[in-house]
C-alpha positions in Angstrom: 19.6 9.6 -46.0 21.9 11.2 -48.6 25.1 9.6 -49.7 27.2 12.2 -47.9 25.4 12.0 -44.6 27.1 9.8 -42.0 24.9 7.8 -39.6 25.0 9.2 -36.0 26.3 6.5 -33.7 23.8 5.4 -31.0 24.9 6.7 -27.7 24.1 4.8 -24.5 23.4 7.2 -21.6 25.8 6.7 -18.8 24.4 5.0 -15.8 22.8 7.6 -13.5 24.6 7.7 -10.2 22.5 6.1 -7.5 20.7 8.7 -5.6 21.4 9.2 -1.9 18.8 8.4 0.6 16.7 11.5 1.4 17.3 13.2 4.7 13.9 12.0 5.9 15.0 8.4 5.4 18.2 8.9 7.3 16.3 10.7 10.1 13.8 7.9 10.3 16.5 5.3 10.5 18.3 7.3 13.2 15.0 7.6 15.2 13.7 4.0 14.8 17.0 2.1 14.4 16.6 -1.5 13.4 12.8 -1.2 13.0 13.6 0.5 9.7 14.8 -1.9 7.0 15.9 -1.6 3.4 15.3 1.6 1.5 15.5 1.9 -2.3 14.9 4.3 -5.0 12.2 3.2 -7.5 12.0 5.7 -10.4 12.5 8.7 -8.2 10.3 7.5 -5.4 11.9 6.2 -2.2 10.5 3.0 -0.7 11.3 2.1 2.9 10.5 -1.2 4.7 9.3 -0.6 8.2 8.5 -3.2 10.9 4.8 -3.6 11.7 5.3 -2.5 15.3 7.0 0.7 14.1 4.5 1.9 11.5 2.7 4.3 13.9 6.0 5.8 15.0 7.3 6.1 11.5 4.2 7.8 10.1 4.0 10.2 13.0 7.7 11.0 12.8 7.5 11.6 9.0 4.5 13.9 9.5 5.7 15.8 12.5 9.5 16.0 12.0 10.1 15.5 8.3 7.5 17.5 6.5 5.2 14.8 5.1 1.8 16.2 6.1 -0.4 14.2 3.8 -1.2 10.5 3.5 -1.9 9.9 -0.2 -2.7 6.3 -0.1 -2.9 3.1 1.9 -3.2 -0.2 -0.1 -2.2 -3.8 0.1 -0.1 -6.1 -2.0 -0.5 -9.9 -2.2 2.7 -11.8 -2.8 1.1 -15.3 -2.8 2.6 -17.9 -2.4 5.6 -16.1 -0.8 5.8 -15.6 3.0 5.1 -13.1 4.4 2.2 -13.0 2.0 0.9 -9.4 2.3 2.4 -5.9 2.4 0.6 -2.8 3.4 1.8 0.2 1.5 1.6 3.8 2.8 2.3 6.8 0.5 3.2 10.1 2.2 3.7 13.4 0.4 6.1 16.2 1.2 4.8 19.2 -0.7 7.9 21.4 -0.2 10.3 18.8 -1.5 7.8 17.7 -4.1 8.4 14.1 -3.3 6.6 11.0 -2.0 7.9 8.5 0.4 6.5 4.9 0.4 6.5 2.8 3.6 6.0 -0.9 3.3 5.0 -3.2 6.1 5.2 -7.0 5.8 2.1 -8.8 7.0 2.0 -12.6 7.5 -1.2 -14.4 6.4 -1.6 -16.3 9.7 -1.4 -13.0 11.7 -2.9 -10.6 9.2 -3.1 -7.2 10.9 -1.4 -3.8 11.2 -2.2 -0.9 13.5 -4.5 1.7 12.1 -2.9 5.0 11.1 -6.4 6.7 11.1 -5.5 8.2 14.5 -2.7 10.1 12.8 -4.3 10.7 9.4 -8.1 10.8 9.5 -8.1 10.2 5.7 -6.7 6.7 6.3 -10.2 5.6 7.6 -11.7 4.7 4.2 -8.4 3.6 2.6 -7.9 1.1 5.4 -11.5 -0.1 5.0 -10.9 -0.7 1.3 -7.7 -2.6 2.0 -9.5 -4.7 4.6 -12.4 -5.4 2.2 -10.3 -6.4 -0.8 -7.4 -8.2 1.0 -8.7 -9.2 4.4 -6.0 -7.3 6.3 -7.2 -6.2 9.7 -6.4 -2.7 10.9 -6.2 -2.9 14.7 -7.7 0.1 16.5 -9.7 1.2 13.4 -12.9 3.1 14.5 -15.2 1.4 12.0 -13.6 -1.5 10.2 -16.2 -3.0 8.0 -16.6 -3.7 4.3 -16.9 -0.7 2.0 -17.1 -2.1 -1.5 -18.4 -5.7 -1.1 -21.6 -6.7 0.8 -21.1 -7.2 4.5 -21.7 -10.9 4.3 -19.5 -11.5 1.3 -17.2 -14.4 2.4 -14.1 -13.6 0.4 -11.5 -10.9 -0.4 -11.4 -10.4 -4.2 -7.9 -8.9 -4.6 -6.2 -11.9 -3.1 -4.3 -13.7 -5.7 -5.9 -17.0 -4.9 -9.4 -15.6 -5.6 -10.4 -16.7 -9.1 -10.5 -14.0 -11.7 -13.9 -15.1 -12.9 -15.2 -15.2 -9.3 -16.6 -18.1 -7.4 -20.2 -17.8 -8.7 -21.7 -17.6 -12.2 -23.3 -14.3 -13.2 -26.7 -15.9 -12.5 -25.7 -17.2 -9.1 -24.2 -13.8 -8.2 -27.4 -12.0 -9.3 -29.5 -14.4 -7.2 -27.3 -14.0 -4.2 -27.5 -10.2 -4.4 -31.3 -10.2 -4.9 -31.9 -12.6 -2.0 -29.9 -10.3 0.3 -31.8 -7.2 -1.0 -35.1 -9.0 -0.4 -34.1 -10.1 3.0 -33.2 -6.5 4.0 -36.6 -5.2 2.8 -38.5 -7.7 4.9 
C-alpha cells in the first residue's frame, strides 16, 4: 500500500430481511391447519415440519395444488439421544419457481414408522427402501420394503448414531460372515 492510499473500512453487510414464507407454505398451512408446524428458511430453502399423519396429504397437496411435481429425495436423520429420535426428510422441487421445499416428519424410536409416499411418487420406492435399510424406519404401505444396500439378514442399521463407526465385526469376521452367506445361497 502506498503512503497516500487510505485503507478502505471493512463494511458489514446489513442483515438481510427475513424472507416471507412462500405461498406454498401458507397454502399448506391453510389446508392442513395444526398438522403443519414450524417453517423456517435455511439458506434459501424452506423447511416445514409436518405431523406424521399428515405427510401424505401434504405431499399430495404440494404436488397437485402448489406446483411441486418432483420428489427429489427421501432420507432420514438420527438425533440420538434426543426424542423423538428420527426425522424423515422429503425434498420436493418446483421447477417454475426454481425452488425446493423440505418437509420434515418426527419419528419416535419406539413407534418407528411413517406412511409410504410411493403411492404418490413412484420414485420414492427405492429412496424409502434405502432409508429403511440404513435407519430402520418402516414405511407403512410400501409395496416392497426390504433391504437394498445391506444383506437381508444383516441385523443392524448402519447410519444410526449408536452404530459403531468401525462396525461391530473385524474385517476378517465381516468377510467370513459374507462368504458363509454366499456359500449358503449356492447350496
